[in-house]
PDB file with SEQRES, HELIX, SHEET and CRYST1 records, atoms N, CA, C and O in Angstrom:
SEQRES   1 A   81  MET VAL VAL VAL THR ASP GLY GLU ASN SER CYS ASP GLY          
SEQRES   2 A   81  ASP PRO CYS ALA ALA ALA ARG ALA LEU LYS ALA ALA LYS          
SEQRES   3 A   81  PRO LYS LEU THR ILE ASN VAL VAL ASP VAL ASN GLY LEU          
SEQRES   4 A   81  GLY GLU GLY ARG CYS MET ALA ASP ALA THR GLY GLY ARG          
SEQRES   5 A   81  VAL LEU PRO MET ARG SER ALA ALA GLU LEU PRO GLU LEU          
SEQRES   6 A   81  ILE ARG LYS ALA SER GLY GLU THR PRO VAL PRO PRO GLY          
SEQRES   7 A   81  CYS GLY PRO                                                  
HELIX    1 AA1 PRO A   15  ALA A   25  1                                  11    
HELIX    2 AA2 ARG A   43  THR A   49  1                                   7    
HELIX    3 AA3 ALA A   59  GLU A   61  5                                   3    
HELIX    4 AA4 LEU A   62  GLY A   71  1                                  10    
SHEET    1 AA1 3 VAL A   2  THR A   5  0                                        
SHEET    2 AA1 3 ASN A  32  ASP A  35  1                                        
SHEET    3 AA1 3 VAL A  53  PRO A  55  1                                        
CRYST1    1.000    1.000    1.000  90.00  90.00  90.00 P 1           1          
ATOM      1  N   MET A   1      95.690  83.715  88.148  1.00  0.00           N  
ATOM      2  CA  MET A   1      96.581  83.539  87.095  1.00  0.00           C  
ATOM      3  C   MET A   1      96.968  84.954  86.536  1.00  0.00           C  
ATOM      4  O   MET A   1      96.101  85.817  86.396  1.00  0.00           O  
ATOM      5  N   VAL A   2      98.236  85.171  86.231  1.00  0.00           N  
ATOM      6  CA  VAL A   2      98.654  86.414  85.601  1.00  0.00           C  
ATOM      7  C   VAL A   2      99.089  86.205  84.193  1.00  0.00           C  
ATOM      8  O   VAL A   2      99.854  85.280  83.918  1.00  0.00           O  
ATOM      9  N   VAL A   3      98.632  87.033  83.281  1.00  0.00           N  
ATOM     10  CA  VAL A   3      98.881  87.007  81.923  1.00  0.00           C  
ATOM     11  C   VAL A   3      99.676  88.339  81.617  1.00  0.00           C  
ATOM     12  O   VAL A   3      99.217  89.422  81.980  1.00  0.00           O  
ATOM     13  N   VAL A   4     100.809  88.241  80.982  1.00  0.00           N  
ATOM     14  CA  VAL A   4     101.543  89.400  80.588  1.00  0.00           C  
ATOM     15  C   VAL A   4     101.387  89.372  79.059  1.00  0.00           C  
ATOM     16  O   VAL A   4     101.682  88.370  78.408  1.00  0.00           O  
ATOM     17  N   THR A   5     100.919  90.490  78.510  1.00  0.00           N  
ATOM     18  CA  THR A   5     100.640  90.453  77.046  1.00  0.00           C  
ATOM     19  C   THR A   5     100.999  91.769  76.420  1.00  0.00           C  
ATOM     20  O   THR A   5     100.863  92.831  77.027  1.00  0.00           O  
ATOM     21  N   ASP A   6     101.452  91.682  75.218  1.00  0.00           N  
ATOM     22  CA  ASP A   6     101.649  92.956  74.365  1.00  0.00           C  
ATOM     23  C   ASP A   6     100.459  93.108  73.445  1.00  0.00           C  
ATOM     24  O   ASP A   6     100.514  93.984  72.582  1.00  0.00           O  
ATOM     25  N   GLY A   7      99.445  92.380  73.540  1.00  0.00           N  
ATOM     26  CA  GLY A   7      98.152  92.527  72.688  1.00  0.00           C  
ATOM     27  C   GLY A   7      98.250  91.785  71.443  1.00  0.00           C  
ATOM     28  O   GLY A   7      97.241  91.571  70.771  1.00  0.00           O  
ATOM     29  N   GLU A   8      99.442  91.364  71.080  1.00  0.00           N  
ATOM     30  CA  GLU A   8      99.560  90.640  69.783  1.00  0.00           C  
ATOM     31  C   GLU A   8      99.194  89.156  69.926  1.00  0.00           C  
ATOM     32  O   GLU A   8      99.775  88.460  70.758  1.00  0.00           O  
ATOM     33  N   ASN A   9      98.324  88.708  69.198  1.00  0.00           N  
ATOM     34  CA  ASN A   9      97.983  87.280  69.109  1.00  0.00           C  
ATOM     35  C   ASN A   9      98.794  86.547  68.194  1.00  0.00           C  
ATOM     36  O   ASN A   9      98.454  86.492  67.012  1.00  0.00           O  
ATOM     37  N   SER A  10      99.896  85.938  68.625  1.00  0.00           N  
ATOM     38  CA  SER A  10     100.801  85.224  67.775  1.00  0.00           C  
ATOM     39  C   SER A  10     100.655  83.687  67.802  1.00  0.00           C  
ATOM     40  O   SER A  10     101.494  82.957  67.274  1.00  0.00           O  
ATOM     41  N   CYS A  11      99.586  83.235  68.420  1.00  0.00           N  
ATOM     42  CA  CYS A  11      99.422  81.715  68.528  1.00  0.00           C  
ATOM     43  C   CYS A  11      98.279  81.193  67.696  1.00  0.00           C  
ATOM     44  O   CYS A  11      97.982  80.001  67.776  1.00  0.00           O  
ATOM     45  N   ASP A  12      97.623  82.010  66.907  1.00  0.00           N  
ATOM     46  CA  ASP A  12      96.457  81.637  66.141  1.00  0.00           C  
ATOM     47  C   ASP A  12      95.340  81.035  66.938  1.00  0.00           C  
ATOM     48  O   ASP A  12      94.564  80.208  66.458  1.00  0.00           O  
ATOM     49  N   GLY A  13      95.285  81.462  68.131  1.00  0.00           N  
ATOM     50  CA  GLY A  13      94.131  80.976  69.030  1.00  0.00           C  
ATOM     51  C   GLY A  13      93.228  82.168  69.369  1.00  0.00           C  
ATOM     52  O   GLY A  13      93.434  83.277  68.877  1.00  0.00           O  
ATOM     53  N   ASP A  14      92.244  81.924  70.202  1.00  0.00           N  
ATOM     54  CA  ASP A  14      91.365  82.899  70.706  1.00  0.00           C  
ATOM     55  C   ASP A  14      91.506  83.074  72.233  1.00  0.00           C  
ATOM     56  O   ASP A  14      90.854  82.326  72.961  1.00  0.00           O  
ATOM     57  N   PRO A  15      92.289  83.984  72.750  1.00  0.00           N  
ATOM     58  CA  PRO A  15      92.591  84.042  74.126  1.00  0.00           C  
ATOM     59  C   PRO A  15      91.309  84.385  74.947  1.00  0.00           C  
ATOM     60  O   PRO A  15      91.215  84.056  76.130  1.00  0.00           O  
ATOM     61  N   CYS A  16      90.360  85.031  74.306  1.00  0.00           N  
ATOM     62  CA  CYS A  16      89.065  85.314  75.035  1.00  0.00           C  
ATOM     63  C   CYS A  16      88.265  84.099  75.245  1.00  0.00           C  
ATOM     64  O   CYS A  16      87.736  83.869  76.332  1.00  0.00           O  
ATOM     65  N   ALA A  17      88.157  83.281  74.184  1.00  0.00           N  
ATOM     66  CA  ALA A  17      87.470  81.973  74.263  1.00  0.00           C  
ATOM     67  C   ALA A  17      88.191  81.067  75.254  1.00  0.00           C  
ATOM     68  O   ALA A  17      87.551  80.375  76.046  1.00  0.00           O  
ATOM     69  N   ALA A  18      89.577  81.069  75.211  1.00  0.00           N  
ATOM     70  CA  ALA A  18      90.257  80.167  76.129  1.00  0.00           C  
ATOM     71  C   ALA A  18      90.118  80.606  77.609  1.00  0.00           C  
ATOM     72  O   ALA A  18      90.118  79.752  78.495  1.00  0.00           O  
ATOM     73  N   ALA A  19      89.995  81.974  77.898  1.00  0.00           N  
ATOM     74  CA  ALA A  19      89.656  82.383  79.239  1.00  0.00           C  
ATOM     75  C   ALA A  19      88.346  81.961  79.671  1.00  0.00           C  
ATOM     76  O   ALA A  19      88.201  81.516  80.809  1.00  0.00           O  
ATOM     77  N   ARG A  20      87.341  82.062  78.835  1.00  0.00           N  
ATOM     78  CA  ARG A  20      85.979  81.662  79.134  1.00  0.00           C  
ATOM     79  C   ARG A  20      85.858  80.098  79.438  1.00  0.00           C  
ATOM     80  O   ARG A  20      85.126  79.661  80.326  1.00  0.00           O  
ATOM     81  N   ALA A  21      86.605  79.349  78.660  1.00  0.00           N  
ATOM     82  CA  ALA A  21      86.651  77.894  78.859  1.00  0.00           C  
ATOM     83  C   ALA A  21      87.265  77.565  80.080  1.00  0.00           C  
ATOM     84  O   ALA A  21      86.762  76.688  80.783  1.00  0.00           O  
ATOM     85  N   LEU A  22      88.384  78.211  80.456  1.00  0.00           N  
ATOM     86  CA  LEU A  22      89.073  78.021  81.724  1.00  0.00           C  
ATOM     87  C   LEU A  22      88.171  78.274  82.832  1.00  0.00           C  
ATOM     88  O   LEU A  22      88.046  77.482  83.766  1.00  0.00           O  
ATOM     89  N   LYS A  23      87.474  79.491  82.726  1.00  0.00           N  
ATOM     90  CA  LYS A  23      86.580  79.901  83.816  1.00  0.00           C  
ATOM     91  C   LYS A  23      85.448  78.865  84.031  1.00  0.00           C  
ATOM     92  O   LYS A  23      85.036  78.582  85.155  1.00  0.00           O  
ATOM     93  N   ALA A  24      84.975  78.320  82.900  1.00  0.00           N  
ATOM     94  CA  ALA A  24      83.896  77.315  83.080  1.00  0.00           C  
ATOM     95  C   ALA A  24      84.357  76.024  83.700  1.00  0.00           C  
ATOM     96  O   ALA A  24      83.586  75.362  84.395  1.00  0.00           O  
ATOM     97  N   ALA A  25      85.668  75.628  83.452  1.00  0.00           N  
ATOM     98  CA  ALA A  25      86.247  74.491  83.991  1.00  0.00           C  
ATOM     99  C   ALA A  25      86.737  74.736  85.381  1.00  0.00           C  
ATOM    100  O   ALA A  25      86.723  73.812  86.194  1.00  0.00           O  
ATOM    101  N   LYS A  26      87.188  75.975  85.716  1.00  0.00           N  
ATOM    102  CA  LYS A  26      87.613  76.309  86.972  1.00  0.00           C  
ATOM    103  C   LYS A  26      86.938  77.635  87.503  1.00  0.00           C  
ATOM    104  O   LYS A  26      87.495  78.727  87.389  1.00  0.00           O  
ATOM    105  N   PRO A  27      85.720  77.468  88.081  1.00  0.00           N  
ATOM    106  CA  PRO A  27      85.033  78.662  88.444  1.00  0.00           C  
ATOM    107  C   PRO A  27      85.699  79.654  89.355  1.00  0.00           C  
ATOM    108  O   PRO A  27      85.365  80.838  89.308  1.00  0.00           O  
ATOM    109  N   LYS A  28      86.607  79.236  90.163  1.00  0.00           N  
ATOM    110  CA  LYS A  28      87.335  80.209  91.014  1.00  0.00           C  
ATOM    111  C   LYS A  28      88.526  80.913  90.416  1.00  0.00           C  
ATOM    112  O   LYS A  28      89.189  81.743  91.038  1.00  0.00           O  
ATOM    113  N   LEU A  29      88.766  80.530  89.150  1.00  0.00           N  
ATOM    114  CA  LEU A  29      89.904  81.159  88.407  1.00  0.00           C  
ATOM    115  C   LEU A  29      89.661  82.682  88.185  1.00  0.00           C  
ATOM    116  O   LEU A  29      88.595  83.147  87.781  1.00  0.00           O  
ATOM    117  N   THR A  30      90.742  83.383  88.486  1.00  0.00           N  
ATOM    118  CA  THR A  30      90.737  84.887  88.119  1.00  0.00           C  
ATOM    119  C   THR A  30      92.001  85.091  87.275  1.00  0.00           C  
ATOM    120  O   THR A  30      93.083  84.605  87.602  1.00  0.00           O  
ATOM    121  N   ILE A  31      91.814  85.831  86.175  1.00  0.00           N  
ATOM    122  CA  ILE A  31      93.023  86.264  85.330  1.00  0.00           C  
ATOM    123  C   ILE A  31      93.270  87.688  85.497  1.00  0.00           C  
ATOM    124  O   ILE A  31      92.391  88.475  85.146  1.00  0.00           O  
ATOM    125  N   ASN A  32      94.372  88.116  85.994  1.00  0.00           N  
ATOM    126  CA  ASN A  32      94.835  89.513  85.985  1.00  0.00           C  
ATOM    127  C   ASN A  32      95.711  89.606  84.857  1.00  0.00           C  
ATOM    128  O   ASN A  32      96.519  88.702  84.644  1.00  0.00           O  
ATOM    129  N   VAL A  33      95.623  90.753  84.006  1.00  0.00           N  
ATOM    130  CA  VAL A  33      96.323  90.936  82.856  1.00  0.00           C  
ATOM    131  C   VAL A  33      97.266  92.089  82.916  1.00  0.00           C  
ATOM    132  O   VAL A  33      96.804  93.210  83.131  1.00  0.00           O  
ATOM    133  N   VAL A  34      98.588  91.911  82.739  1.00  0.00           N  
ATOM    134  CA  VAL A  34      99.384  93.001  82.697  1.00  0.00           C  
ATOM    135  C   VAL A  34      99.617  93.364  81.201  1.00  0.00           C  
ATOM    136  O   VAL A  34     100.170  92.552  80.459  1.00  0.00           O  
ATOM    137  N   ASP A  35      99.227  94.494  80.784  1.00  0.00           N  
ATOM    138  CA  ASP A  35      99.055  94.938  79.377  1.00  0.00           C  
ATOM    139  C   ASP A  35     100.277  95.806  79.116  1.00  0.00           C  
ATOM    140  O   ASP A  35     100.257  96.978  79.489  1.00  0.00           O  
ATOM    141  N   VAL A  36     101.331  95.302  78.502  1.00  0.00           N  
ATOM    142  CA  VAL A  36     102.659  96.011  78.312  1.00  0.00           C  
ATOM    143  C   VAL A  36     102.407  97.181  77.295  1.00  0.00           C  
ATOM    144  O   VAL A  36     103.190  98.131  77.307  1.00  0.00           O  
ATOM    145  N   ASN A  37     101.483  97.163  76.524  1.00  0.00           N  
ATOM    146  CA  ASN A  37     101.274  98.285  75.487  1.00  0.00           C  
ATOM    147  C   ASN A  37     100.219  99.252  75.965  1.00  0.00           C  
ATOM    148  O   ASN A  37      99.929 100.243  75.295  1.00  0.00           O  
ATOM    149  N   GLY A  38      99.640  98.971  77.126  1.00  0.00           N  
ATOM    150  CA  GLY A  38      98.634  99.889  77.752  1.00  0.00           C  
ATOM    151  C   GLY A  38      97.358 100.122  76.927  1.00  0.00           C  
ATOM    152  O   GLY A  38      96.681 101.134  77.107  1.00  0.00           O  
ATOM    153  N   LEU A  39      97.037  99.207  76.043  1.00  0.00           N  
ATOM    154  CA  LEU A  39      95.937  99.342  75.145  1.00  0.00           C  
ATOM    155  C   LEU A  39      94.653  98.510  75.604  1.00  0.00           C  
ATOM    156  O   LEU A  39      93.618  98.556  74.940  1.00  0.00           O  
ATOM    157  N   GLY A  40      94.747  97.860  76.598  1.00  0.00           N  
ATOM    158  CA  GLY A  40      93.622  97.017  77.134  1.00  0.00           C  
ATOM    159  C   GLY A  40      93.224  95.832  76.254  1.00  0.00           C  
ATOM    160  O   GLY A  40      92.076  95.386  76.257  1.00  0.00           O  
ATOM    161  N   GLU A  41      94.236  95.326  75.481  1.00  0.00           N  
ATOM    162  CA  GLU A  41      93.976  94.224  74.564  1.00  0.00           C  
ATOM    163  C   GLU A  41      93.550  92.942  75.331  1.00  0.00           C  
ATOM    164  O   GLU A  41      92.829  92.112  74.779  1.00  0.00           O  
ATOM    165  N   GLY A  42      93.975  92.788  76.545  1.00  0.00           N  
ATOM    166  CA  GLY A  42      93.727  91.576  77.257  1.00  0.00           C  
ATOM    167  C   GLY A  42      92.430  91.671  78.150  1.00  0.00           C  
ATOM    168  O   GLY A  42      92.081  90.773  78.916  1.00  0.00           O  
ATOM    169  N   ARG A  43      91.796  92.783  77.977  1.00  0.00           N  
ATOM    170  CA  ARG A  43      90.627  92.975  78.763  1.00  0.00           C  
ATOM    171  C   ARG A  43      89.590  91.854  78.805  1.00  0.00           C  
ATOM    172  O   ARG A  43      88.964  91.570  79.826  1.00  0.00           O  
ATOM    173  N   CYS A  44      89.450  91.233  77.622  1.00  0.00           N  
ATOM    174  CA  CYS A  44      88.380  90.139  77.561  1.00  0.00           C  
ATOM    175  C   CYS A  44      88.745  88.967  78.458  1.00  0.00           C  
ATOM    176  O   CYS A  44      87.857  88.329  79.024  1.00  0.00           O  
ATOM    177  N   MET A  45      90.062  88.663  78.602  1.00  0.00           N  
ATOM    178  CA  MET A  45      90.462  87.625  79.570  1.00  0.00           C  
ATOM    179  C   MET A  45      90.148  87.959  81.088  1.00  0.00           C  
ATOM    180  O   MET A  45      89.678  87.116  81.853  1.00  0.00           O  
ATOM    181  N   ALA A  46      90.436  89.215  81.447  1.00  0.00           N  
ATOM    182  CA  ALA A  46      90.190  89.677  82.642  1.00  0.00           C  
ATOM    183  C   ALA A  46      88.740  89.770  83.016  1.00  0.00           C  
ATOM    184  O   ALA A  46      88.325  89.394  84.112  1.00  0.00           O  
ATOM    185  N   ASP A  47      87.992  90.274  82.092  1.00  0.00           N  
ATOM    186  CA  ASP A  47      86.423  90.411  82.162  1.00  0.00           C  
ATOM    187  C   ASP A  47      85.843  89.023  82.298  1.00  0.00           C  
ATOM    188  O   ASP A  47      84.931  88.804  83.095  1.00  0.00           O  
ATOM    189  N   ALA A  48      86.325  88.150  81.583  1.00  0.00           N  
ATOM    190  CA  ALA A  48      85.625  86.800  81.541  1.00  0.00           C  
ATOM    191  C   ALA A  48      85.837  86.041  82.933  1.00  0.00           C  
ATOM    192  O   ALA A  48      85.099  85.111  83.258  1.00  0.00           O  
ATOM    193  N   THR A  49      86.855  86.476  83.710  1.00  0.00           N  
ATOM    194  CA  THR A  49      87.163  85.722  84.927  1.00  0.00           C  
ATOM    195  C   THR A  49      87.031  86.612  86.194  1.00  0.00           C  
ATOM    196  O   THR A  49      87.312  86.176  87.311  1.00  0.00           O  
ATOM    197  N   GLY A  50      86.626  87.781  85.991  1.00  0.00           N  
ATOM    198  CA  GLY A  50      86.523  88.681  87.216  1.00  0.00           C  
ATOM    199  C   GLY A  50      87.897  89.400  87.541  1.00  0.00           C  
ATOM    200  O   GLY A  50      88.041  89.967  88.623  1.00  0.00           O  
ATOM    201  N   GLY A  51      88.887  89.370  86.610  1.00  0.00           N  
ATOM    202  CA  GLY A  51      90.209  89.914  86.918  1.00  0.00           C  
ATOM    203  C   GLY A  51      90.228  91.426  86.549  1.00  0.00           C  
ATOM    204  O   GLY A  51      89.208  92.073  86.311  1.00  0.00           O  
ATOM    205  N   ARG A  52      91.467  91.911  86.527  1.00  0.00           N  
ATOM    206  CA  ARG A  52      91.731  93.296  86.292  1.00  0.00           C  
ATOM    207  C   ARG A  52      92.843  93.427  85.128  1.00  0.00           C  
ATOM    208  O   ARG A  52      93.701  92.557  84.982  1.00  0.00           O  
ATOM    209  N   VAL A  53      92.776  94.447  84.401  1.00  0.00           N  
ATOM    210  CA  VAL A  53      93.824  94.807  83.525  1.00  0.00           C  
ATOM    211  C   VAL A  53      94.762  95.885  84.189  1.00  0.00           C  
ATOM    212  O   VAL A  53      94.292  96.917  84.668  1.00  0.00           O  
ATOM    213  N   LEU A  54      96.000  95.624  84.195  1.00  0.00           N  
ATOM    214  CA  LEU A  54      96.937  96.592  84.759  1.00  0.00           C  
ATOM    215  C   LEU A  54      97.768  97.164  83.553  1.00  0.00           C  
ATOM    216  O   LEU A  54      98.614  96.452  83.011  1.00  0.00           O  
ATOM    217  N   PRO A  55      97.552  98.311  83.180  1.00  0.00           N  
ATOM    218  CA  PRO A  55      98.294  98.876  81.996  1.00  0.00           C  
ATOM    219  C   PRO A  55      99.737  99.280  82.445  1.00  0.00           C  
ATOM    220  O   PRO A  55      99.973  99.847  83.512  1.00  0.00           O  
ATOM    221  N   MET A  56     100.630  98.946  81.562  1.00  0.00           N  
ATOM    222  CA  MET A  56     102.090  99.380  81.885  1.00  0.00           C  
ATOM    223  C   MET A  56     102.476 100.560  81.048  1.00  0.00           C  
ATOM    224  O   MET A  56     102.338 100.571  79.825  1.00  0.00           O  
ATOM    225  N   ARG A  57     102.973 101.570  81.760  1.00  0.00           N  
ATOM    226  CA  ARG A  57     103.357 102.801  81.037  1.00  0.00           C  
ATOM    227  C   ARG A  57     104.847 102.976  80.722  1.00  0.00           C  
ATOM    228  O   ARG A  57     105.244 103.767  79.866  1.00  0.00           O  
ATOM    229  N   SER A  58     105.690 102.157  81.497  1.00  0.00           N  
ATOM    230  CA  SER A  58     107.079 102.045  81.274  1.00  0.00           C  
ATOM    231  C   SER A  58     107.647 100.710  81.614  1.00  0.00           C  
ATOM    232  O   SER A  58     107.065  99.968  82.405  1.00  0.00           O  
ATOM    233  N   ALA A  59     108.750 100.391  81.046  1.00  0.00           N  
ATOM    234  CA  ALA A  59     109.345  99.001  81.241  1.00  0.00           C  
ATOM    235  C   ALA A  59     109.744  98.871  82.792  1.00  0.00           C  
ATOM    236  O   ALA A  59     109.745  97.769  83.341  1.00  0.00           O  
ATOM    237  N   ALA A  60     110.062  99.979  83.428  1.00  0.00           N  
ATOM    238  CA  ALA A  60     110.388  99.898  84.912  1.00  0.00           C  
ATOM    239  C   ALA A  60     109.230  99.541  85.706  1.00  0.00           C  
ATOM    240  O   ALA A  60     109.426  99.070  86.827  1.00  0.00           O  
ATOM    241  N   GLU A  61     108.030  99.704  85.269  1.00  0.00           N  
ATOM    242  CA  GLU A  61     106.827  99.298  86.009  1.00  0.00           C  
ATOM    243  C   GLU A  61     106.548  97.768  85.970  1.00  0.00           C  
ATOM    244  O   GLU A  61     105.805  97.261  86.811  1.00  0.00           O  
ATOM    245  N   LEU A  62     107.090  97.099  85.083  1.00  0.00           N  
ATOM    246  CA  LEU A  62     106.767  95.641  84.896  1.00  0.00           C  
ATOM    247  C   LEU A  62     106.876  94.800  86.252  1.00  0.00           C  
ATOM    248  O   LEU A  62     105.897  94.161  86.637  1.00  0.00           O  
ATOM    249  N   PRO A  63     108.024  94.804  86.944  1.00  0.00           N  
ATOM    250  CA  PRO A  63     108.125  94.021  88.106  1.00  0.00           C  
ATOM    251  C   PRO A  63     107.004  94.304  89.124  1.00  0.00           C  
ATOM    252  O   PRO A  63     106.429  93.375  89.690  1.00  0.00           O  
ATOM    253  N   GLU A  64     106.700  95.597  89.351  1.00  0.00           N  
ATOM    254  CA  GLU A  64     105.717  95.946  90.310  1.00  0.00           C  
ATOM    255  C   GLU A  64     104.313  95.492  89.875  1.00  0.00           C  
ATOM    256  O   GLU A  64     103.509  95.013  90.675  1.00  0.00           O  
ATOM    257  N   LEU A  65     104.069  95.660  88.622  1.00  0.00           N  
ATOM    258  CA  LEU A  65     102.753  95.300  88.077  1.00  0.00           C  
ATOM    259  C   LEU A  65     102.553  93.828  88.179  1.00  0.00           C  
ATOM    260  O   LEU A  65     101.442  93.409  88.502  1.00  0.00           O  
ATOM    261  N   ILE A  66     103.585  92.963  87.919  1.00  0.00           N  
ATOM    262  CA  ILE A  66     103.476  91.547  88.077  1.00  0.00           C  
ATOM    263  C   ILE A  66     103.212  91.203  89.562  1.00  0.00           C  
ATOM    264  O   ILE A  66     102.354  90.377  89.873  1.00  0.00           O  
ATOM    265  N   ARG A  67     103.965  91.853  90.465  1.00  0.00           N  
ATOM    266  CA  ARG A  67     103.691  91.582  91.904  1.00  0.00           C  
ATOM    267  C   ARG A  67     102.270  91.986  92.288  1.00  0.00           C  
ATOM    268  O   ARG A  67     101.583  91.298  93.043  1.00  0.00           O  
ATOM    269  N   LYS A  68     101.864  93.111  91.747  1.00  0.00           N  
ATOM    270  CA  LYS A  68     100.529  93.568  92.089  1.00  0.00           C  
ATOM    271  C   LYS A  68      99.475  92.598  91.547  1.00  0.00           C  
ATOM    272  O   LYS A  68      98.503  92.277  92.231  1.00  0.00           O  
ATOM    273  N   ALA A  69      99.673  92.155  90.358  1.00  0.00           N  
ATOM    274  CA  ALA A  69      98.672  91.248  89.682  1.00  0.00           C  
ATOM    275  C   ALA A  69      98.661  89.938  90.365  1.00  0.00           C  
ATOM    276  O   ALA A  69      97.592  89.363  90.569  1.00  0.00           O  
ATOM    277  N   SER A  70      99.796  89.435  90.729  1.00  0.00           N  
ATOM    278  CA  SER A  70      99.765  88.134  91.413  1.00  0.00           C  
ATOM    279  C   SER A  70      99.358  88.179  92.859  1.00  0.00           C  
ATOM    280  O   SER A  70      98.833  87.207  93.402  1.00  0.00           O  
ATOM    281  N   GLY A  71      99.605  89.327  93.489  1.00  0.00           N  
ATOM    282  CA  GLY A  71      99.120  89.533  94.854  1.00  0.00           C  
ATOM    283  C   GLY A  71      97.601  89.613  94.985  1.00  0.00           C  
ATOM    284  O   GLY A  71      97.023  89.337  96.036  1.00  0.00           O  
ATOM    285  N   GLU A  72      97.014  89.984  93.928  1.00  0.00           N  
ATOM    286  CA  GLU A  72      95.477  90.135  93.950  1.00  0.00           C  
ATOM    287  C   GLU A  72      94.796  88.834  93.660  1.00  0.00           C  
ATOM    288  O   GLU A  72      93.586  88.689  93.837  1.00  0.00           O  
ATOM    289  N   THR A  73      95.565  87.912  93.223  1.00  0.00           N  
ATOM    290  CA  THR A  73      95.001  86.568  92.885  1.00  0.00           C  
ATOM    291  C   THR A  73      94.977  85.628  94.070  1.00  0.00           C  
ATOM    292  O   THR A  73      96.031  85.292  94.610  1.00  0.00           O  
ATOM    293  N   PRO A  74      93.849  85.215  94.470  1.00  0.00           N  
ATOM    294  CA  PRO A  74      93.814  84.340  95.696  1.00  0.00           C  
ATOM    295  C   PRO A  74      94.378  83.032  95.424  1.00  0.00           C  
ATOM    296  O   PRO A  74      94.152  82.555  94.312  1.00  0.00           O  
ATOM    297  N   VAL A  75      95.090  82.358  96.271  1.00  0.00           N  
ATOM    298  CA  VAL A  75      95.634  81.067  96.082  1.00  0.00           C  
ATOM    299  C   VAL A  75      94.703  80.140  96.687  1.00  0.00           C  
ATOM    300  O   VAL A  75      94.453  80.275  97.885  1.00  0.00           O  
ATOM    301  N   PRO A  76      94.135  79.182  95.992  1.00  0.00           N  
ATOM    302  CA  PRO A  76      93.236  78.154  96.556  1.00  0.00           C  
ATOM    303  C   PRO A  76      93.913  77.263  97.414  1.00  0.00           C  
ATOM    304  O   PRO A  76      95.113  77.034  97.264  1.00  0.00           O  
ATOM    305  N   PRO A  77      93.179  76.701  98.373  1.00  0.00           N  
ATOM    306  CA  PRO A  77      93.778  75.696  99.278  1.00  0.00           C  
ATOM    307  C   PRO A  77      94.444  74.536  98.578  1.00  0.00           C  
ATOM    308  O   PRO A  77      93.909  74.018  97.598  1.00  0.00           O  
ATOM    309  N   GLY A  78      95.647  74.100  99.078  1.00  0.00           N  
ATOM    310  CA  GLY A  78      96.337  73.082  98.404  1.00  0.00           C  
ATOM    311  C   GLY A  78      97.315  73.518  97.305  1.00  0.00           C  
ATOM    312  O   GLY A  78      98.132  72.734  96.823  1.00  0.00           O  
ATOM    313  N   CYS A  79      97.201  74.790  96.931  1.00  0.00           N  
ATOM    314  CA  CYS A  79      98.063  75.242  95.836  1.00  0.00           C  
ATOM    315  C   CYS A  79      99.262  76.065  96.316  1.00  0.00           C  
ATOM    316  O   CYS A  79     100.163  76.299  95.511  1.00  0.00           O  
ATOM    317  N   GLY A  80      99.330  76.499  97.516  1.00  0.00           N  
ATOM    318  CA  GLY A  80     100.398  77.332  98.062  1.00  0.00           C  
ATOM    319  C   GLY A  80     101.433  76.578  98.820  1.00  0.00           C  
ATOM    320  O   GLY A  80     101.371  75.351  98.895  1.00  0.00           O  
ATOM    321  N   PRO A  81     102.340  77.234  99.359  1.00  0.00           N  
ATOM    322  CA  PRO A  81     103.466  76.602 100.180  1.00  0.00           C  
ATOM    323  C   PRO A  81     102.907  76.204 101.531  1.00  0.00           C  
ATOM    324  O   PRO A  81     103.635  75.671 102.368  1.00  0.00           O  
TER     325      PRO A  81                                                      
END                                                                             
């Protein structure tokens, strides 16, 4: 799974707890986080699932970081083309 975040929690939820719950329900889940502010705010989601945080330094990097984050995420059998 790829999460693109600016680090602002605007949903009144706990993304870290949600990531832990998802990992418990889906042990093979990995969350890679593209951090558009470069502050590491999504690190807890990546850490909880064995993923990575990819900091964005400029808007031009976004497409490449999304490709990189999604390319590192293994596709389980039955989920791909």
